C-alpha positions in Angstrom: 110.8 122.5 79.9 109.2 125.1 82.1 112.5 126.8 82.8 113.3 126.9 79.1 109.9 128.4 78.3 110.1 131.2 80.9 113.7 131.9 79.9 112.5 132.3 76.3 109.8 134.7 77.3 112.3 136.7 79.4 115.0 136.8 76.9 113.0 137.4 73.7 113.1 141.2 73.9 116.8 141.1 74.5 117.3 138.6 71.7 115.2 140.9 69.4 117.2 144.0 70.3 120.5 142.2 69.9 119.7 140.9 66.4 118.1 144.2 65.4 121.4 146.0 66.2 123.2 143.9 63.5 120.9 144.4 60.5 117.7 146.2 59.5 114.1 145.2 59.2 111.6 146.2 56.5 107.9 145.6 57.3 104.5 146.9 56.5 101.1 146.0 55.0 100.0 145.3 51.4 96.7 147.1 50.6 94.3 147.3 47.7 94.9 150.9 46.4 91.2 151.4 45.7 89.5 150.3 48.9 92.2 149.9 51.5 91.6 146.2 52.2 94.6 144.2 53.2 95.8 141.8 50.4 96.5 138.3 51.7 99.4 136.1 50.5 100.9 138.8 48.2 104.5 138.2 47.1 107.0 140.7 48.6 110.7 140.7 47.8 113.8 142.9 47.3 114.6 142.8 43.6 117.9 141.1 42.8 118.3 139.5 46.2 117.2 136.3 48.0 115.1 138.3 50.5 111.4 137.6 49.9 108.3 136.6 51.8 104.5 136.7 51.4 101.9 138.8 53.3 100.0 137.0 56.0 96.3 136.7 56.7 96.3 140.3 57.9 98.2 141.6 54.8 101.4 142.1 56.9 104.8 141.3 55.7 108.3 141.3 57.3 111.8 141.2 55.9 114.4 140.9 58.6 118.2 140.9 58.7 118.5 143.1 55.6 122.1 144.4 55.0 122.8 148.1 54.6 122.2 149.3 51.0 119.7 150.6 48.5 117.0 148.2 47.2 113.8 148.1 45.2 111.0 146.6 47.2 108.6 144.7 44.9 105.1 143.3 45.5 103.0 141.2 43.1 99.6 139.6 43.4 97.1 137.9 41.1 95.0 140.4 39.1 97.0 143.4 40.3 99.7 145.5 38.7 103.1 145.0 40.4 104.5 147.9 42.5 108.1 148.9 43.1 109.4 151.2 45.8 113.0 152.3 46.4 114.3 151.8 49.9 117.6 152.9 51.5 118.6 150.7 54.4 120.9 151.9 57.2 122.2 150.0 60.2 119.9 149.3 63.1 116.9 150.7 61.2 113.3 149.5 61.3 111.6 150.7 58.1 107.8 150.7 57.9 106.6 150.7 54.3 103.1 150.0 53.2 102.5 149.1 49.6 99.4 149.8 47.6 98.5 147.6 44.6 96.1 148.7 41.9 93.8 146.2 40.2 95.2 145.7 36.7 94.3 144.3 33.3 95.7 140.9 34.2 92.8 138.5 35.0 92.7 135.8 37.5 95.0 132.9 36.8 97.3 134.7 34.3 99.9 135.0 37.0 101.4 131.9 38.5 100.2 131.2 42.0 103.5 131.1 43.8 102.8 132.8 47.2 101.0 129.8 48.7 103.7 127.4 47.4 106.4 129.4 49.0 104.5 129.5 52.3 104.1 125.7 52.1 107.9 125.4 52.0 108.6 127.7 54.9 105.7 126.8 57.3 104.9 123.5 59.0 101.1 123.5 58.1 100.4 120.0 59.4 96.6 119.4 59.4 96.0 123.0 58.6 93.6 124.0 55.9 93.3 127.7 54.9 89.9 128.7 53.5 89.2 131.9 51.6 85.8 133.5 50.7 86.5 132.7 47.0 86.7 129.0 47.8 83.5 129.2 49.8 81.7 130.8 46.9 83.0 128.2 44.5 80.9 125.5 46.2 77.3 124.9 45.0 75.4 127.3 47.2 72.3 126.0 48.9 69.5 128.3 47.9 72.0 130.7 46.5 73.6 131.4 49.9 77.2 130.2 50.1 78.2 129.4 53.6 81.3 128.2 55.6 79.1 125.5 57.1 78.7 123.9 53.6 82.4 124.3 52.8 83.7 122.7 56.0 81.7 119.6 55.2 83.8 118.8 52.1 87.2 119.1 53.9 89.1 115.8 54.7 88.7 114.6 58.2 85.4 116.4 58.8 82.1 114.6 59.2 78.7 116.2 59.3 75.5 114.9 60.8 73.7 115.9 57.5 71.2 118.4 56.4 69.7 118.8 59.9 71.3 119.1 63.3 74.1 121.5 62.4 77.1 119.7 64.0 80.5 118.7 62.6 82.9 116.1 64.0 86.6 116.6 63.2 88.9 113.6 63.2 87.1 111.8 65.9 86.4 114.8 68.1 82.8 115.7 69.2 81.6 119.3 68.7 82.4 120.3 72.3 86.1 119.2 71.7 86.4 121.7 68.7 87.1 125.3 69.4 85.3 127.7 67.0 86.7 131.3 67.1 85.2 134.5 65.6 87.7 137.3 65.8 89.2 135.6 68.9 85.9 134.9 70.7 84.6 131.4 71.4 81.4 130.6 69.5 79.7 127.7 71.4 77.1 126.9 68.7 78.3 128.2 65.3 75.8 126.2 63.2 72.0 126.5 62.8 69.6 123.6 63.2 69.2 123.6 59.4 72.7 122.3 58.9 73.3 124.2 55.6 74.0 127.5 57.4 76.3 128.9 60.0 76.0 132.1 62.1 78.8 133.7 60.0 78.3 136.1 57.1 80.3 134.9 54.1 80.8 138.4 52.7 82.5 139.4 56.0 84.9 136.5 56.2 88.6 137.5 55.5 90.0 134.0 56.0 89.4 130.7 57.9 92.1 128.5 59.3 91.0 124.9 60.1 93.3 122.8 62.3 92.1 119.2 62.2 94.7 118.0 64.7 98.3 118.4 65.9 97.9 122.2 66.3 100.7 124.2 68.0 100.6 125.9 71.4 99.1 129.1 70.1 95.7 127.4 70.6 94.5 125.6 73.7 91.5 124.6 75.8 90.3 122.0 73.3 91.4 118.4 72.7 90.4 117.8 69.0 90.4 120.7 66.6 90.4 124.5 65.9 88.4 126.6 63.4 89.7 130.2 63.5 87.5 132.7 61.6 88.7 136.3 61.0 86.4 139.0 59.6 87.6 141.7 57.2 87.5 145.4 57.7 84.6 147.4 56.4 84.7 149.4 53.2 87.0 152.4 53.8 86.3 154.3 50.6 82.6 154.5 49.9 79.1 153.5 51.0 78.4 150.0 49.8 76.5 146.8 50.5 74.1 144.2 49.2 70.7 142.7 49.8 69.7 139.2 48.8 66.7 136.9 49.0 66.1 133.2 48.5 63.5 130.7 49.8 65.8 130.0 52.7 66.6 133.5 54.0 66.9 137.2 53.4 70.2 139.1 53.9 71.4 142.7 54.1 74.8 144.2 54.5 75.6 147.9 54.8 79.1 149.3 55.2 80.5 152.8 55.0 83.6 154.9 55.9 83.4 157.3 58.7 86.7 158.8 57.7 87.8 157.8 54.2 90.9 155.8 53.4 93.9 157.7 51.9 97.3 156.2 51.2 99.6 156.7 54.1 96.8 157.9 56.4 94.4 156.3 58.8 90.7 155.5 58.3 87.6 154.6 60.2 84.8 152.4 58.9 81.6 150.6 60.0 79.6 147.6 58.8 76.3 146.1 59.9 75.0 142.8 58.5 72.1 140.6 59.2 70.1 137.6 57.9 66.7 136.2 58.7 65.4 132.8 57.8 62.3 132.5 55.6 62.2 128.7 55.2 59.7 128.2 58.0 57.2 130.1 55.9 58.2 129.4 52.3 58.5 125.7 52.9 54.8 125.3 53.4 54.1 126.3 49.8 57.4 125.4 48.1 58.6 122.4 49.9 55.6 120.9 51.6 56.6 117.5 50.4 59.8 117.8 52.5 58.0 117.9 55.9 56.4 115.1 57.9 53.5 117.5 58.7 52.4 119.7 55.8 51.0 122.4 58.2 54.3 123.1 59.8 56.6 122.9 56.8 60.3 122.9 57.7 60.2 124.2 61.3 63.6 125.9 61.3 64.0 129.6 62.1 67.1 131.7 62.7 68.4 135.2 62.6 72.0 136.6 62.8 73.2 140.2 63.3 76.9 141.2 63.3 78.5 144.7 63.4 82.1 145.9 63.3 83.8 149.3 63.7 87.4 149.4 62.4 90.0 152.1 63.1 93.3 151.8 61.2 96.3 154.1 61.6 98.7 155.1 58.9 101.5 152.8 60.2 99.2 149.7 60.3 98.1 149.7 63.9 94.4 148.7 64.2 91.5 148.7 66.6 88.3 146.8 66.0 85.1 146.8 68.0 82.4 144.2 67.2 79.3 142.6 68.5 76.8 139.9 67.5 73.4 138.4 68.2 72.6 134.9 66.9 69.4 133.0 67.4 68.0 129.7 66.3 64.7 127.8 66.8 63.4 124.3 65.9 59.7 123.7 66.6 58.4 120.3 65.7 55.5 118.9 67.7 56.5 115.4 66.7 60.1 115.8 68.1 60.9 118.8 70.2 60.8 122.5 70.7 64.2 124.0 71.0 65.8 127.4 70.9 69.1 129.0 71.6 70.6 132.5 71.6 74.3 133.6 71.5 75.2 137.2 72.1 78.7 138.7 72.4 80.8 141.9 72.2 84.5 142.2 71.8 87.5 144.3 70.7 90.8 143.5 69.2 93.9 145.5 68.4 97.2 145.4 66.6 100.1 147.6 67.6 103.1 148.1 65.3 105.6 150.2 67.3 107.9 152.3 65.1 110.9 151.7 67.3 110.5 148.0 68.0 110.3 144.9 65.9 107.8 143.3 68.3 104.2 143.2 66.9 101.6 143.2 69.7 98.0 141.9 69.2 95.2 141.5 71.7 91.6 140.5 72.1 89.0 141.0 74.9 85.4 140.0 74.8 82.3 138.5 76.4 79.9 135.8 75.1 76.7 134.4 76.4 75.0 131.3 75.1 71.6 130.1 76.3 69.8 126.9 75.2 66.5 125.3 76.1 64.6 122.3 74.9 61.2 120.7 75.6 61.0 117.1 74.3 58.0 115.0 75.5 58.0 115.5 79.3 61.8 116.1 79.3 62.9 119.7 79.8 66.5 120.7 79.6 68.3 124.0 80.0 71.9 125.0 79.6 73.9 128.3 79.5 77.5 129.2 79.4 79.0 132.7 79.8 82.6 133.6 79.2 84.8 136.6 79.6 88.2 136.3 78.0 91.3 138.4 77.2 94.4 137.5 75.2 97.6 139.3 74.3 100.2 138.0 71.8 103.7 139.1 70.9 105.5 138.3 67.6 109.1 138.8 66.6 110.1 138.0 63.0 113.5 137.1 61.7 114.6 136.3 58.2 114.2 132.5 58.7 112.6 132.3 62.1 109.7 133.6 64.3 109.2 133.8 68.0 105.6 134.2 69.3 104.4 134.1 72.8 101.2 135.2 74.6 99.0 135.1 77.7 95.3 134.3 78.0 92.7 134.4 80.8 89.1 133.0 80.6 86.4 133.3 83.3 83.6 130.8 82.5 80.2 130.3 84.2 78.0 127.3 83.3 74.4 126.5 84.4 72.8 123.2 83.5 69.5 121.6 84.5 68.2 118.2 83.4 65.9 115.5 84.8 66.3 112.0 83.2 63.4 109.6 82.6 64.0 108.0 86.0 63.3 111.2 87.8 66.9 111.8 88.7 67.9 115.4 88.5 71.3 116.7 87.4 72.2 120.3 87.8 75.4 122.3 87.9 76.1 126.0 88.4 79.8 126.6 88.4 82.3 129.4 88.0 85.8 128.6 86.8 88.8 130.5 85.6 91.5 129.3 83.2 94.9 130.9 82.9 97.3 130.0 80.1 100.5 131.1 78.4 102.4 129.8 75.5 105.6 130.1 73.5 106.3 129.1 69.9 109.5 129.2 68.0 109.8 128.5 64.2 113.2 128.1 62.6 114.3 127.1 59.1 117.6 125.1 58.7 118.1 124.7 55.0 115.3 122.3 53.9 114.1 121.6 57.4 111.5 123.7 59.2 111.1 123.0 63.0 108.4 124.5 65.2 108.6 123.5 68.9 106.0 125.1 71.2 104.6 124.7 74.7 101.4 125.8 76.4 100.9 126.1 80.1 97.3 125.7 81.3 96.0 126.3 84.8 92.4 125.3 85.6 91.4 127.1 88.9 88.3 125.1 89.6 90.4 121.9 89.5 93.5 123.4 91.0 95.2 121.7 88.1 98.3 122.8 86.2 98.7 121.2 82.7 102.0 121.6 80.8 101.4 120.8 77.1 104.5 120.5 74.9 104.0 120.3 71.1 106.2 119.9 68.0 105.8 120.4 64.3 108.3 119.5 61.6 108.6 119.8 57.8 111.3 118.7 55.4 111.5 119.9 51.8 112.8 116.9 49.9 112.6 118.8 46.6 110.8 121.9 45.5 107.7 119.9 44.9 107.9 117.2 47.5 107.6 117.8 51.3 107.1 115.5 54.3 105.7 116.8 57.7 104.8 115.7 61.2 103.3 117.1 64.3 102.1 116.0 67.8 101.5 117.2 71.3 99.5 117.0 74.5 96.0 118.7 74.9 93.5 119.3 77.6 90.1 121.0 78.2 87.7 121.7 81.1 84.4 122.1 79.2 82.1 119.1 78.8 79.2 118.5 76.4 75.8 117.1 77.6 74.8 115.4 74.3 73.2 112.0 74.5 73.9 109.8 71.4 70.5 108.1 71.9 68.5 111.3 71.5 66.0 110.9 68.7 67.2 114.2 67.2 70.4 115.5 68.8 69.7 119.2 68.7 70.4 119.8 72.3 74.1 120.5 73.0 74.5 121.9 76.5 77.7 122.7 78.4 79.2 122.0 81.8 82.7 122.2 83.2 84.6 119.4 84.8 83.0 118.5 88.2 84.5 119.5 91.5 83.1 116.4 93.2 84.9 113.1 93.0 84.7 111.0 89.8 85.6 107.3 89.8 87.9 106.2 87.0 87.9 103.0 85.0 90.2 101.4 87.5 87.7 102.0 90.3 89.7 104.7 92.0 88.8 108.4 92.3 90.4 110.6 89.6 93.1 112.9 90.7 92.9 114.8 87.4 89.4 115.4 86.1 90.3 117.2 82.9 89.7 115.8 79.4 93.0 114.8 78.0 94.3 113.8 74.5 97.5 113.1 72.6 97.9 113.8 68.9 100.3 112.4 66.3 100.1 113.3 62.6 102.4 112.5 59.7 102.0 113.5 56.1 103.3 114.3 52.6 102.6 117.2 50.2 103.3 116.8 46.5 103.0 119.6 43.9 102.1 117.5 40.9 102.1 120.6 38.7 102.0 124.4 39.2 98.4 124.6 40.5 97.8 121.0 41.5 98.5 119.9 45.1 98.2 116.4 46.6 98.1 116.2 50.4 98.1 112.9 52.3 98.0 112.7 56.1 97.7 109.8 58.6 96.7 110.6 62.2 96.1 109.2 65.6 94.2 110.9 68.4 94.5 109.1 71.7 91.7 110.4 74.0 93.2 109.0 77.2 90.6 110.6 79.5 87.0 111.7 78.7 84.5 112.8 81.2 80.8 112.2 80.2 77.5 112.9 81.8 75.8 109.8 83.2 72.4 110.4 81.6 71.0 107.0 82.6 71.6 106.9 86.3 68.7 105.2 88.1 69.5 106.2 91.7 71.0 109.2 93.6 73.8 106.9 94.8 75.2 106.6 91.3 77.7 109.2 90.0 76.6 112.1 87.8 79.6 111.4 85.6 81.4 108.6 83.9 84.8 108.1 82.5 85.7 106.8 79.0 88.8 106.6 76.8 88.9 106.6 73.1 91.0 106.5 69.9 90.5 108.1 66.5 92.8 107.2 63.6 92.8 107.1 59.9 94.1 108.6 56.7 93.0 111.8 54.9 93.7 112.5 51.2 92.9 115.6 49.1 93.8 116.9 45.7 93.2 120.5 44.6 93.6 122.0 41.1 93.1 125.7 40.5 93.1 126.9 36.9 92.0 130.0 35.0 88.5 128.8 34.2 87.9 125.9 36.5 88.6 124.5 40.0 88.6 120.8 41.1 88.7 119.5 44.6 88.7 115.8 45.7 88.8 114.6 49.3 88.7 111.1 50.8 88.8 110.0 54.4 89.1 106.6 55.9 88.8 106.6 59.6 87.9 104.8 62.9 86.5 106.5 66.0 86.1 104.2 69.1 85.3 104.7 72.8 85.8 102.4 75.8 83.4 102.8 78.7 84.9 100.2 81.0 82.8 97.4 79.7 83.0 97.4 76.0 84.8 99.1 73.1 82.2 100.6 70.7 82.2 102.9 67.7 80.8 106.4 68.2 77.6 107.6 66.5 79.8 109.7 64.2 82.2 106.9 63.2 82.0 107.1 59.4 84.4 104.6 57.8 84.4 106.2 54.3 83.8 109.8 53.4 84.2 111.1 49.8 83.7 114.6 48.5 84.1 115.8 44.9 83.7 119.4 43.9 84.1 121.2 40.6 83.4 124.8 39.4 83.6 126.2 35.9 83.7 129.8 34.8 82.1 130.3 31.4 83.9 133.7 31.1 87.3 134.9 32.3 85.8 137.4 34.7 83.9 134.8 36.7 80.5 136.4 36.1 79.0 133.2 34.7 79.8 130.1 36.9 78.5 126.6 37.4 79.4 124.5 40.5 78.7 120.8 41.4 79.4 118.8 44.5 78.9 115.1 45.3 79.2 113.6 48.7 79.2 109.9 49.7 79.6 108.6 53.2 79.2 105.2 54.8 76.5 104.7 57.4 76.7 105.9 60.9 76.4 103.4 63.8 73.4 103.0 66.0 72.3 100.8 68.9 69.7 98.3 67.9 66.3 97.9 69.7 65.6 94.8 71.7 62.1 95.7 72.9 59.8 98.1 74.6 58.2 98.5 78.1 55.8 100.8 79.9 58.0 103.4 81.5 57.1 104.5 85.1 57.5 108.3 85.5 57.9 108.2 89.3 55.7 111.3 89.6 55.4 110.9 93.3 59.1 110.1 93.8 60.0 107.1 96.0 56.4 106.8 97.2 55.2 105.9 93.7 53.1 102.7 93.7 54.5 100.8 90.7 51.7 98.2 91.2 48.9 100.7 90.5 50.7 103.2 88.3 49.5 103.0 84.7 52.2 104.7 82.6 51.4 105.9 79.1 54.9 106.5 78.1 56.9 103.8 76.2 60.4 103.0 77.2 63.0 101.4 74.9 65.1 98.4 75.7 68.4 98.8 73.8 70.8 96.1 72.7 73.7 95.4 75.1 76.0 95.8 72.1 76.5 99.5 71.9 76.2 100.9 68.3 76.3 97.4 66.8 74.2 98.4 63.8 74.9 100.6 60.8 72.6 102.9 58.8 72.6 102.9 55.0 75.1 104.8 53.0 74.6 108.6 52.5 75.1 110.3 49.2 73.9 113.6 47.7 74.5 115.7 44.6 74.2 119.6 44.7 74.3 121.8 41.6 74.2 125.6 41.2 74.6 128.1 38.4 75.0 131.8 38.7 75.1 134.8 36.4 76.1 138.3 37.3 74.8 141.4 35.4 76.8 144.6 35.8 74.9 148.0 35.7 77.8 150.2 36.6 81.3 150.0 38.2 79.9 149.2 41.6 76.3 148.0 41.1 75.4 144.5 39.9 72.7 141.8 40.1 73.6 138.1 40.7 71.0 135.5 39.9 71.5 132.0 41.2 69.7 128.7 40.4 70.4 125.7 42.6 69.3 122.2 43.2 70.0 120.4 46.5 69.9 116.6 46.5 69.5 116.8 42.7 68.6 113.1 42.2 66.3 113.0 45.3 68.3 110.4 47.3 66.3 109.2 50.3 69.0 109.5 52.9 67.9 108.4 56.4 68.1 111.0 59.2 66.9 108.8 62.0 64.4 106.0 62.8 61.6 106.9 65.3 61.6 103.7 67.3 58.4 104.4 69.2 56.3 105.3 66.1 58.2 102.8 64.0 58.8 105.5 61.3 61.8 106.2 59.2 62.6 110.0 59.0 64.8 111.0 56.0 67.1 113.9 55.4 65.8 116.7 53.1 64.6 115.6 49.6 65.3 117.4 46.3 65.0 121.2 46.8 65.3 123.5 43.8 65.7 127.2 44.5 66.1 130.6 42.8 67.9 133.6 44.5 68.9 137.1 43.7 71.5 139.4 45.1 71.9 143.1 44.4 75.2 144.7 45.2 76.1 148.4 45.2 
């Protein structure tokens, strides 16, 4: 396998040149003629031939192996006038031709949505969900602020901790086992403590790809799932922006061209966006009933700033420079004081050489995440810093694609924690990860095959990890497809979360220990990485033109998990423990997109178990049933008057039952503490020996929003939004405070009005 991989990398330029010598290639970008933004998933084809494709998430298209001749290159997209361009093709030629579509009189939905269906036939797309800004905005917006954090929670296979806590679990994987990418940079905590909102600005999102399992070798370093978020380019034609306000937050976005967009020429543009929470102040007067303590209201605070500079050349080559600063705070005297900050800077580029059919992309960046918590007498701190660089090469053929790349990550972690028994755990470690991958996709009639392999080297462990993966799809008919995927996965980053925390807002990070760790068989581990195997199978059915049914079954075998031993009682015990686990189930979704309404239904039935060497137990995020139903309706054909509704129902999470309480010694004088005279005032909890043997009640919630947009001119408008979160005021349990013997619920009914002015 290794020999084949390196041979593929070495020969791919030769293969590319050889194939190029036989026939021509036509490639380019599809742009909006008014603002220069790339158009995603537009149809592109040579009229009167079988040569056709769709633009990708960057607006890029490629038609390979085109015979010599004269053709009309056509492009169509929903809501735009079609465009036609005459092209003369000669032997050995690489033709770059950008196409510019003008917004036409045809309104949304009057053109059949065929691009996504064609991509579904030619790409594997196992456990992959593509999310667009339009879909995010179709969801009932909490406080008028649509957010990817809210949309991810309705997708099949994804479980949320609820209104507070800001964590998602994807097909049995914990948050640390999910990689969240923003323009290629790792975001270690993408969700705020108030779980409705993420650090990402919805108006800046170009597209989101969610891989819930079985992902190919293009991604690595995590053993459960990938969420890849790409931002759009700033406005290239004029100064524009918006400002909005709601009881939850205030937002501002300003973007402007530095050199204006012209067809066939380059452009430079800049955007700055920010948001600041208001809920910590407004809740005292508007939502005082939602807080345990009226004087503090809802003690959530956050702020996010993001900026991007984009330079685009006439042939489609691009350079982007971006930076961000995200902060979050939760200050509740009854629970904890916690705060985190995530800063980063990065750059990415796309090179489209005129004389070669290889497309080159790269990313380089630095991120820094710091977290601290003060809970009772327990103080914890964690930080992770990462420098990374990636370069990818893509070669497109008519029915195939070769992609390969290289990646390097330098990571520094720092963690300090003292448990209730006075035992300290600290780690300050530097590690480097090297990786390379190769992916090949080929269509053989109705069969699409995508083998890939990723080679990981973890320097701190001196461990090499080859990870083969495979994806398959077979088109039984034009409307019925079966698919499968699987592979091996590894990661070096550990999470420090403790499932028995009263409120699990502290999520620190470490890397795999260099010291010895004893496995479940009693022997020291040779390989101290976290390891998993994925297997996924599914079926896609186009029930009608715009109605898609998707069903997938999955198995994730977590054959080695390293966890922090938070309850060690002596220095002789190991800081770490080993577990194994399995996650398996079935995910089903149905999506209908029509002119005036959209419907989405998702149901998941799953099991998530762990084995700690003594017992097999369900994890705290093992939700057996999870159902989401969403609908949106446009009262006019322009989408200026819209109503959305979403209902979620989930079975109860597991918890470990309480057996009793005791006076907990603090060992303030270490080993010399006199337990006979010590008079502790802190209560300790005796837990049941059956781990997670209880179940909380079912969770369900209804959200509704209605919005109306008033247009003052071609570019200026005012959008007014009214929303109700938890419309029938369901008392969903958040956690039970065992010491105070007090039930704490999720957020109650919360109506809100918001306004957004765009120009």
